ZAKEBA-337308 format. One record per residue: x, y, z of N, C-alpha, C, O in turn; residue in three letters. Coordinates in steps of 0.1 Angstrom, whole numbers, plus 5000, padded with zeros to 4 digits. Layout:
! residues N
XYZXYZXYZXYZALA...
! end
This chain:
! residues 531
386006121889384506111889384006231890382906251884UNK384506321896384006451897384106521883383306591878UNK385306491877385406581865384506521854383906601847UNK384306381854383306331846382006381847381306401837UNK381606391860380306431864380006581858379006621852UNK381206651861381006801855380906791842380006861837UNK381606721832381306731820380106671814379706721804UNK379506581820378206531819377206641821376306661813UNK377406691832376306821833376506911823375506951817UNK377606951820377807041807377206991795376707061786UNK377406851793376806801779375406811780374706851770UNK374706781793373306791793372906921793371706941790UNK373707031795373207161796373207201781372307261775UNK374407161774374307191760373307141752372707211743UNK373007011756371806951750370407021751369507031743UNK370407061764369207131767369107261761368007301758UNK370207341758370307461751369907421737368907471732UNK370607331731370207291717368707261714368107291704UNK368207181726366807161724365707261726364607261721UNK366307371734365707491736365707561725364707621721UNK366807571717367107651705366107581694365407651687UNK366107451693365207381684363707441685363007481675UNK363507431698361907481701361607601698360407641695UNK362807691701362507841700362207871686361407961683UNK363007791677363007821662361607791658361107851648UNK360807681665359607651661358607761668357607791661UNK358707801679357707871685357808021683356908101685UNK358908061679359008211677358108261665357608371666UNK358008181654357308241645355708241649354808331646UNK355608131657354108121662353808241670352808301670UNK354908271679354608371688354508521682353708611687UNK355208541670355108661664353708651658353008751660UNK353408541650352008541645350908561656349808601653UNK351308521668350108531680350108691682349108751683UNK351308751683351308901685350608961675349609031677UNK350908931665350108991651348608971652347809061649UNK348208841656346908811657346208881669345008921668UNK347008891680346408941691346309121689345409181695UNK347309171680347009321676345609311668344709391670UNK345609231659344309231650343309211658342309281655UNK343309131670342209101677341909231686340709271688UNK342909291691342609431698341909531689340909601693UNK342509531677341709621667340309581666339409661667UNK340109451665338809391660337809431674336709481673UNK338509391685337709421699337309571700336209611704UNK338309661695338009811698336909831686336009911688UNK336909781676335909811665334609761671333609831671UNK334709641676333409581683332909671693331709701692UNK333709721703333309801713332509921706331509961711UNK333009971696332510111690331110051686330010101689UNK331209941677329809881672328809851682327609881681UNK329309801694328309761704327809891711326609901716UNK328609981711328210131718327110171708326010201712UNK327410171694326510221685325210141686324110181686UNK325510001687324109911689323409961700322209981699UNK323909971711323210021724322510141722321310161726UNK323210231714322410361712321110341703320110411705UNK321210251694320410221686319110161693317910191691UNK319710051701318609981709317910091719316710071723UNK318610181723318010281732316910361725315810391730UNK317310391712316410481703315110381700314010421699UNK315510261697314410181694313510151707312310151705UNK313910131719313110121731312210261732311010261733UNK313010361731312310491731311010521722309910571725UNK311610471710310510481700309310391702308210421699UNK309710261707308710181711307710221723306510191723UNK308510301731307810331742306810441737305710441741UNK307310531729306510651723305410571714304310611714UNK305610481708304610411699303510351709302310361707UNK304010281720302910241729302210351735301010341736UNK302810451739302010571745300910631735299810671738UNK301310631722300610681712299510571709298410611705UNK299810461711298710361709297910361720296710331718UNK298310371731297410371745296510521743295310521746UNK297210621739296410741736295410721727294310761729UNK295810661715294710621705293510551710292310591708UNK293810451718292910361724292110441732290910431731UNK292710521742291910611750291010691743289810701747UNK291510771733290710851725289510781720288410831721UNK289810671713288810591708287610541717286510521713UNK288110531730287110481741286310611744285110611745UNK287210721746286510831750285510881739284410931743UNK285810851725284910881716283510801715282410831712UNK284010671719282710581721281910621730280710641728UNK282510661742281710681755280910821751279710841753UNK281710911745280911041742279711011732278611051734UNK280010921721279010881714277710831721276610871718UNK277910731731277110671739276410771748275210761750UNK277110871753276610971763275711051754274511071757UNK276211101742275311191734273911111730272811171730UNK274110981727272910891724271810911736270710951734UNK272310871747271710861760271010991764269910991769UNK271911101760271511241765270311281757269411351762UNK270311241743269311281734268111201739266911251739UNK268411071742267110971747266711041760265411051761UNK267411071768267011141781266111251779265011271784UNK266811351768265911481766264611431761263511481765UNK264711341752263311271746262311241755261111271755UNK262911151766262111091776261411191785260311171789UNK262211301789261911381799261311521794261111611802UNK261111531780260511651775259111661781258711771786UNK258311551779256911561784256911591798256111671803UNK257811531806257611541820258111701825257711761835UNK259011741816259511891819258412011821258412091830UNK257511991811256412091811255612061823255112141830UNK255411931824254411881837254811921852254211971861UNK256311891851257011931864257112081866256912131877UNK257312161856257412301856255912341861255812421871UNK255012301857253512341862253312291876252812371884UNK253712171879253712131893254412211902254012231914UNK255712261897256512351904255812481910255912531921UNK255112531898254312651901253312631910253112711919UNK252612521908251512491918252012471932251312531941UNK252912421935253712381947254112521952253912541964UNK254712601946255112721950254012811955254112881965UNK252912801947251612871950251012831963250512901972UNK251012691963250312641976251312661988250812682000UNK252512651985253412681998253312812004253612832016UNK252912911996252413032003251113032012250913112021UNK250312932009249012932017249012822026248012782031UNK250312772028250512652036250312662051249912562057UNK250512782056250312812071248812802074248412732084UNK248012872066246512882068245912742065245112692073UNK246312692056245812542052246112432062245212342064UNK247112432067247712332078247012382089246612282096UNK246812502093246212532106244712492106244312432116UNK243912522094242612472093242412332092241412272096UNK243512242085243412112086243512052099242811952102UNK244612102107244812062121243512092130243212002138UNK243012192129241812222136240612132132239812082141UNK240612112120239412022114239611892121238611832127UNK240711832119241111692125241011682140240711572145UNK241211792147241111792161239711812167239411742177UNK238811902160237511942167236311902159235211902165UNK236311872146235111852138234911722136234111712127UNK235211622142235211502138233611442144232911362137UNK233211492155231911452160230711502152229711442152UNK230811612145229911692137229511652123230211592116UNK228211692119227811662106228411742095228911852098UNK228211702084229011772072228611932073229412022071UNK227311962075226812112072227512182083228112292080UNK227512132096228212192108229612222104230112342106UNK230312112099231812142096232012232087233012302089UNK231112252077231412352067231212492074232012582074UNK230212502080229912622088231112662096231612772095UNK231612572105232912602113234012652105234612752108UNK234412582094235412602086235312732080236312802077UNK234012782076233812912070234013022081234513132078UNK233713002093234013092105235613102107236213212108UNK236112992107237612992109238313052098239313122101UNK237813042085238513112073238413242075239513302075UNK237213302078237013442080237913492093238313612092UNK238113432103238913462115240313482108240813592107UNK241013372103242413382097242513482087243513552086UNK241513492079241513612067241813742073242713832069UNK240913762084241113892092242313912099242514022104UNK243213822101244413812107245613812098246713802101UNK245213822084246213832073247013702073248213702072UNK246313582075247113462075246713402063245513372061UNK247713372052247313322040246813172038247513082044UNK245813152032245113012030244513022017244413122010UNK244012892014243312872001241812942002241112942013UNK241512981992240113051991239012961995238113002002UNK239112831990238112731992238812611998239012521991UNK239012632011239712522018238912392020237712392024UNK239512282017238812142019239812052026241012042023UNK239411972036240311882041240911782032242111742033UNK239911742023240311632011241511692003242511632001UNK241211812000242211891990243511901997244511891990UNK243511932012244811952018245411832023246611822023UNK244711742027245311602034244911482025245411372027UNK244211492017243811372009244811321998245611401993UNK244811211996245511141985244511061974243910961978UNK244411091963243311041954243510891951242710811947UNK244810871952245010721949244610641962243910541962UNK245010701974244510631985243010641987242410551993UNK242410741984240810771986240210661977239210601982UNK240610631964240010541956240310401961239510311959UNK241410381969241710241973240510221985239910111985UNK240310341995239510322005237910301999237110232004UNK237710361988236210341985236210211977235010171975UNK237110131972237110011966236909911977236509791975UNK237309941990237109862002235809892010235609852021UNK234809972003233509992009233310142015232210172019UNK234410222015234210352019233010432011233010421999UNK232110492017231110572009231910692002232910752007UNK231310721990231910821983231610961985232211041977UNK230710981994230511131997231611192007232111132016UNK231811342004232911402009233011402024234111412029UNK231911382032231911362045232511232048233311232058UNK232211132043232811002047234511002042235310942048UNK234711062033236111082030236811142041237811092046UNK236311262044236911352055236911262067237911252074UNK235811182070235911092083237110992080237810962089UNK237310942069238410842067239710902069240610832074UNK240011042064241111092067241611142080242811142084UNK240511172089240611192104240911072110241811072118UNK240310952106240510822114241910772111242510712120UNK242510802098243910752096245010872101246110842106UNK244610972101245711072103245611132118246711192122UNK244611122126244511172139245611092148246010982146UNK246111182159247211122168246411032175247010922177UNK245311052180244610972190243810862183243410892171UNK243610752188242910642183241410682180240910752189UNK240810632168239510702165238410612170238410492169UNK237310672176236110612181234910662170234610782169UNK234510572164233510622152232110592156231810482160UNK231110712157229910672157229310622145229210692135UNK228910502146228710432132227210342134227310222136UNK226210402134224910332138224510242125223910142126UNK224910292113224610212099225610112097225410042087UNK226810092105227709992103228710022091229309942085UNK228810152087229510172074230910182077231710132069UNK231310232088232810242091233110102095234210062090UNK232610022102232709882107233209812095234309762094UNK232309812084232409732073233509772065234109682059UNK233909912063235009962057236309912064237209872057UNK236509932078237809902084238009722082239109672080UNK236809652085236909502081237609462068238609382067UNK236909532058237509512044238909562043239709492037UNK239209672047240509752045241509672051242509652044UNK241509612062242609542071242309382070242809312079UNK241409322061241209192061242409122059242809032067UNK243009162047244209062043245509092053246509022052UNK245309192063246609212072246109122085246809132094UNK245009042086244608982098244109072108244709082119UNK243209132106242409232115242009162126241409052124UNK242209202138241609142152240509232156240609352158UNK239209152156238209212160237609172174237409062177UNK237409282183237109252196235909312201235309382194UNK235509292212234409372219234909392233235709322238UNK234409522239234809542253234309442263234909432275UNK233209362259232709272268233309142268233009052276UNK234409132259235109002256236108972268236909062271UNK236008852274236808822284238408812279239408822287UNK238508802266239908782261240508912257241508902251UNK239809042259240109152255241609202257242309252248UNK242009202270243409252274244409152268245509192264UNK244109022267245208922263245408962248246508972244UNK244408972241244308982226245009132222245809152213UNK244609222230245309352227246709352231247509422223UNK247209282242248609282246249209222233250309272228UNK248609112228249409032216249409132202250309122193UNK248409192203248509282189249309392191250009432182UNK249409452203250409562205252009512202252809582196UNK252209392208253409332207253809312191254909352188UNK253109272183253509232169252809312160252809262148UNK252209432163251909542154250609502145250509542133UNK249709442151248409402144247509522145247709612154UNK246409532137245409622135244209562144243909452143UNK243509642153242409582161241409682158241609802157UNK240009622157238909682157238009642170237709522172UNK237509732178236709712190235309762186235109882185UNK234509662184233209672182232109722192232409702204UNK230909782190229909802200230309862212230009832224UNK231009972209231510052222230410132228229610192221UNK230210132239229110222245229510362250230510412245UNK229010432258229310572263230310572272230810682275UNK230910452276232110452286233110362282232710272274UNK234210362285235610282280236010212293235710262304UNK236610102290237310032302238510112305239310152297UNK238810132319239910202325241110142321242110212320UNK241110012319242309932316242809982302244009942298UNK242110042294242610092282243310232283243910272273UNK243210292293243710432295245110442290245310522281UNK246010362295247510382290247610362276248410422270UNK246810252269246910252254246410382248247110442240UNK245210422253244410552245245210662247245210752238UNK245910682259246710802261248310772257249210852261UNK248510672250249810652243250910682255251910752253UNK250710612267251810612277253010522274253210432282UNK253710552264254710462259256110512267256410632270UNK256910422271258210452276259210362271258910252265UNK260410402271261610332266262510262277262610322287UNK263010152275264010092285265410152281265610222272UNK266410102290267910142287268310102272269210172267UNK267810002266268209962253267510042242267810022230UNK266510122245265710222236264610132230264010182220UNK264210012236263009952231261710002239261710012251UNK260710042230259510092235258609982241258409872236UNK257910032253257209972261255810022264255810142266UNK254709972266253510002271253109932283253309812283UNK252609992294252009892304250709882302249909982301UNK250109762302248909722298248409592306249109492305UNK247309602313246909492322248109452331248409332333UNK248609562337249609552349250909472342251609402350UNK251209472331252309412324252909512315252209592308UNK254209502314255009582304255109512291256009422290UNK254409552281254309502268255109572256255109692255UNK255709502250256809562238255809652230254809592227UNK256009762225255009832217255709832202256909862200UNK254809802193255109792179254509932173253409952176UNK255210002164254610132159253710102149252910192145UNK253709972143252609942135251409912140250409882133UNK251209932152249909882158248809992156249110112157UNK247609952153246510032150245310002158245109882162UNK244610092162243310062169242310152164242510272162UNK240910092161239810162157238610112165238609992169UNK237810192168236710162175235510212170235510322165UNK234210132170232910162166231910162175231910082184UNK230910252174229710242181228410252174228210332164UNK227410162179226310152169225310252175224210272169UNK225610322185224610422191224410542181225410602176UNK223310572178223210692168223410822174223710912166UNK223310862188223610982193224110972207223411002216UNK225410922208225910882223226311002229226611102222UNK226411012241227011132248228311082256228411012266UNK229311132251230611092258230911202267230811322264UNK231411162277231811252288233311312285234011242278UNK233511422288234811472286236311382288237311382281UNK236011302298237111212301237311122290238411082288UNK236211072282236310992271236811062260237711022253UNK236311182258236511252245238011302245238611312234UNK238611332254240011382254241011262252242211282250UNK240511132253241311012252241310962237242210902232UNK240210992229240010942217239711052207239511172211UNK239611022193239111112184237711052178237610952171UNK236711132182235411092181235111132166235511242161UNK234411032158234211072145232711032141232310922143UNK231811122135230611092132230611032120230911102109UNK230310902120230310832107228810792102228610692095UNK227710872107226510842104226310882089226810982085UNK225410792082225310792068224810942064224011002071UNK225310992053224811112048223711092037223410982034UNK223211192033222011152023222911132011222811012006UNK223811212004224511171994225111021993224910941984UNK225810992004226310862007225410762004225610671996UNK224110782013223110672011222510661996222110561991UNK222510771989221910791976222910701968222510621959UNK224210721970225110641960225010491965225110401956UNK224810461977224610311980223410241973223410131968UNK222510321975221210271971221210261955220610171950UNK221810361948221910361935222710231930222310171920UNK223910201937224610081934223709961936223809871928UNK222809961946221909841946220909831935220709721930UNK220409951931219509951922220109901907219509821900UNK221209961903221809931891222209781892222209711882UNK222609731902223009571904221809501898221909411890UNK220509531903219709441899219009491886218409401880UNK219009611882218409651869219509621857219209551847UNK220809671860221809641851223009581856224009661856UNK223109471860224209411867225709411858226809401864UNK225409421845226709431838227309561839228609571841UNK226509671839226909791841227809831853228909891853UNK227209781865227809791878229009691879230009721887UNK229009591872230109501873231409561865232609561868UNK231009621853232009701845232509821854233709841855UNK231709901859232110021866233009981878233810061882UNK232709861885233509821895235009771890235909791897UNK235009701879236209691873236909801869238109811872UNK236309911863236910031859237510091872238710131871UNK236810101883237310191895238410101900239410161903UNK238409971901239609901904240809921896241909941901UNK240609921882241609941874242210081874243510091875UNK241410191874241710321876242510331889243510401889UNK242210281900242810301913244210221912245210271917UNK244210101905245510041904246510131894247710151896UNK245810171883246610251873247210391880248310431878UNK246510441888246910571894248110541904249010621905UNK248010441910249010401919250310351911251510381914UNK250110281902251110251892251810371886253110371885UNK251110461883251510591877252310671887253210731883UNK251910681899252610741910253910661912255010721913UNK253810551912255110471914256110481904257310481907UNK255610501892256510511880257110671881258310691879UNK256310771883256910891887257710901898258610991898UNK257510821908258310821920259610761916260710811921UNK259710651908261010591904261810691894263110691894UNK261110761887261810851878262710981886263711041882UNK261811021897262311121904263511081913264411151916UNK263210941917264310911928265610861920266710871925UNK265410821908266510791899267310921896268510911896UNK266711031892267311151888267911221901268911291901UNK267111191913267711261926269011211932269911271938UNK269011071929270111001936271310971925272310921929UNK271210991914272210951904272911081899272311181897UNK274311071897274911181892274811191877274311101871UNK275211301870275111311856275911201849275411141840UNK277211181854277811061848277210921847277210841837UNK276610901860275810771861274610771851274410671845UNK274010881850272710871841273110851826272310791819UNK274410921822274710911809275510781806275610741794UNK276210711817277210601815276310471815276510391807UNK275410461825274810351828273410331820272510401820UNK273510211813272310181802271110161812270010191808UNK271310101825270310051833269410201838268210201839UNK270210301840269410421842268510461832267310481835UNK269110481819268210511807266910401806265810421803UNK267610281809266410171807265310191816264110171813UNK265710211830264710251840263710351836262510321836UNK264210491832263610591826262710561814261610621812UNK263210471805262510441795261310351797260210371792UNK261610261806260510171811259310241818258110231815UNK259910331829258810411835258010511826256810531827UNK258710551817258010631807257010581799255910631798UNK257510451793256410361786255210331796254010331792UNK255610291808254410251817253610361819252410341818UNK254110491821253410621824252510661813251310691815UNK253110651801252210671789251110571788249910601787UNK251510441788250410341786249410361798248210361795UNK249710371809248710401821247910521817246710511817UNK248610641814247810741811246810741799245810811799UNK247110651789246310611779245210541783244110561778UNK245410421793244410351800243510431808242310421807UNK244110521815243210621824242310701816241010701818UNK242810761805241910831798240710761791239610801791UNK241010641786239910551781239010511794237710511793UNK239710471805238810441816238010541821236910521825UNK238510671823237710781827236610801816235510841821UNK236710791802235910821795234710721796233610761795UNK235010591796234110481798233310501811232110471813UNK234110541822233410561836232410681834231310681841UNK232610771826231610881824230310831818229210861823UNK230610751808229510681801228710601811227510601811UNK229510521819228810441827228010491839226910451844UNK228610601842228010691854226610771848225610781855UNK226710811834225510861828224610761828223410791832UNK224910641824223810531825223310491838222210451839UNK224110511847223710471861222710591866221810571874UNK223110721861222310831866220910821864220110881871UNK220510741853219110731848218510651858217210631857UNK219010601868218510541880218410611893217910561903UNK219010731891219310811904218110841912218110851924UNK217010871905215810911910215210811920214510841930UNK215510671916214910561925215710571937215210551948UNK217010601937217910591948217610701956217710681969UNK217310821951216910951959215510921967215410951978UNK214610851960213410821966213610721978212910731987UNK214510631978214810551987215610611999215310582011UNK216610701996217310782006216310882013216410902025UNK215410922007214411012014213610942024213310992035UNK213210832021212310742029213210702040212710702051UNK214510662040215210602050215410712060215310682072UNK215610842057216010952066214710992074214811032085UNK213610982068212411002074211910892083211310912094UNK212310782079212110682088213110682100212710642111UNK214310722098215210742108214710842118214910832131UNK214010952112213611062122212511012130212311082140UNK211810912127210510852136211110832149210410862159UNK212310792152212610752166212610892174212610882187UNK212511012169212311132176210911142179210611222188UNK209911072173208411062175208310972186207711002196UNK208810852185208810752196210110662195210510622184UNK210710642206212110592206212010442202213010382200UNK210910382200210710222196210710232181210810122175UNK210610342174210610352158212010352155212610452153UNK212710242154214010232152214210142140213810022142UNK214710172127214810072115216310082112216810192112UNK216909962109218209972102218409992088217609972080UNK219510032085219710082070219709942062219309942050UNK220009822067219909692061218509662057218209592047UNK217609712066216209672064215709742052215109682043UNK216009892052215509972042216109902029215309892019UNK217209862028218009822017217309692012216909692000UNK217009592021216409472017215009512013214509442004UNK214209602019212909612012212909691999212109661991UNK213909781996214009831985214409721974213809711963UNK215309651977215709551966214609451964214409401953UNK213909411975212709321975211609371964211109301956UNK211409521966210609581957210909571944210109521936UNK212109611940212709611925212509471920212009451909UNK212909381929212909221923211409201917211209151906UNK210409251926209109211925208309271912207209231908UNK209009381905208509461894208909401882210009341880UNK207809401872207909351858208909451849208809581850UNK209609391843210409471834209609551823208709491817UNK210009681820209309751811210409801801211509841806UNK210209811788211109871778211510001780212710041781UNK210410081781210510231783211410271796210910241807UNK212510341795213310361807212610461816212710441828UNK211910571812211110671818210010601826209810621838UNK209310521819208110451825208610351836208010331847UNK209610291832210210181843210510261855210010231866UNK211410371854211710461866210510481874210510471886UNK209510521867208210571873207610451882207310471893UNK207610361876207010211882207910191893207310171904UNK209110191892210010151904209810251915209610211927UNK209910381913209710471922208410461930208410451942UNK207310451923205910421929205810311939205410321950UNK206310201931206210061938207010061950206610011961UNK208410111949209410121961208710201972208610151983UNK208310321968207810421979206610351986206410351999UNK205710281979204410221983204810101992204310082003UNK205910021988206309911996207009952009206809882019UNK207810042008208710102020207610162030207710132042UNK206510242024205710332032204710202039204510202051UNK204210112029203410022037204109942048203609912058UNK205309902045205909822055206209892068206109832079UNK206710012068207010092079205610132087205510112099UNK204610172079203310212084202710102092201910122102UNK203009982089202309872098202809882114202009852123UNK204009912114204509922128204210062135204810092145UNK203310142129203310272135201810292142200810232138UNK201910362152200410402157199710482149200310572143UNK198510472148197510532138197810682139197910752129UNK198110732151198210892151199510922145199611032141UNK200510832143201910882139201910852122202910872116UNK200910812117201010772104200910912095201610942085UNK200110992100200011122092201311182094201711242084UNK202011182105203111242108204211182099205011262093UNK204211052098205011002087205111032073206011042065UNK203711052071203411112056203911252055204711292046UNK203611332065204011482064205611492064206211572057UNK206111402072207611412072208311382058209311442055UNK207711282050208211252037207911372027208711382018UNK206911452029206611562020207311672023207711742014UNK207611702034208411832038210011802040210811882043UNK210411672036211811652036212511742025212211732013UNK213511822029214111902019214611842006214911911997UNK214811712006215611641994214311591987214511521976UNK213011611991212011531983211911601970211611531960UNK212011741969211711811957210211821953209411801962UNK209611861941208311871938207711761936206511761936UNK208411641933207511521931206711471941205711401938UNK206911501954206211471965204611521962203611451962UNK204711661958203411721957202511661946201311671946UNK203211621935202411581923202011421926201211371919UNK202511361935201911241938201711201953202111091958UNK201211311960201111321975200211201981200311151992UNK199111161970198311061975199110921979198610851988UNK200110901972200910791975201310761991201510651996UNK201310881998201710872011200710922022200910962033UNK199410892017198210912025197810802033197710692027UNK197710812047197310692054196110602049196210482050UNK195110672044194010602041194210522027193510422025UNK195310572017195510502006196310362010196210252004UNK197210392020198010282024197110162030197210052027UNK196110222038195110112043194410042034194109922036UNK194010102021193210052011194109942003193809831999UNK195309992002196209891994196609772003196709661999UNK196709792016196909692026195909592025196009492033UNK
! end
């Protein structure tokens, strides 16, 4: 068994070898072919590696070229954008130059004026401060005399100042003055000075106002702001004042006598204090009241010649608002023209309001231009269309307003010329009023209000028949107004005082030569006969 098994194993081995041989004969060619193909594959892979390397280099060059292309494209777009921006800047710069050419000459002239005025600033400010502080209670003539003395004094001390100093020129604003006059402020220089003192003085103003001019002006000026009108005798005075101080209202105290309520001392002397939070307070009526900086206080007195003790004068700014001859003349002229030529006076009022509005709009336009130029950089001015648009709009508005103002000024001159043909009537009425006002020095009971004189004048004008000839019409108005006023006033005079009345009319420095040519108009016997 063992031998057989041994032989069987050998047979199986031979068979296996034979089978291996048969397989090997089949596989060997394939193996050789595999090796050949593998060699070819290696060669192909090596060639592929070279090509891939070359491809990588090409891709890198392409990427670099693409990057350079994108950079050049970006540079091109940047240059195109800069070119567009530069073109727009050039266009805006040309437009700015065109818009500001007219302003340049005017601003250069203004700079020269400001430089010249700045050299006289010390003396002008000194005189203005002294004027506001000390000259309020005095008449226009006395103010002028005092200013001349001060001017001589500062000139001797080599203090530079304007050759012809005027408070209106130094502290006045024409737009603001026009606005005041549209609210009823008389147009004479003394009244304008009074308004400047009342609005600029540190102490609250107390205005001597027998004709109620300042009273009416203040009421009209602050009517839209809710003016609070009080009297010292009012039981609600302190409560209303406290409320006005707290919310910043404007207060007018009427009919002030020669003394003031001691309870007002803290207010008049501006005894303001702050708490830890920095809020301002004022002690009024034994209470701490929060103080609003917008609060304003005005006081008026009907007394024609009050005597204020020093304790009152140092607390307030006393201002003499008594009517002046020029101011009354303008008021009466307005009344006369309203009756004779109402369309002229209406047109004049419209022009005055329009000119005032235009001047304010012109200043606002100039202010907007200067503010824009001051607050904007050069790049902003050239890059932003809104800046040029604002300048263009302001320039157009300025030019339009300037044209309207020239036309309005021309029309105003024509209207004033037409109004001046009635001035002789207003002068006659003003003379009579001041003569009548002086009668109180003859006897204290001879006191007539300005409203009474105006009413008598308007009544006399209304009763006269119309005459075509202007000169004849004026003479008739003057004669009849003089006769009517003289007759009405004379009825209330003692017989011994009628001649004094006639004499005062004829020696009035404003009467001129006309009084002598028609002196019989003011003879007492003539008046009695007419009566």
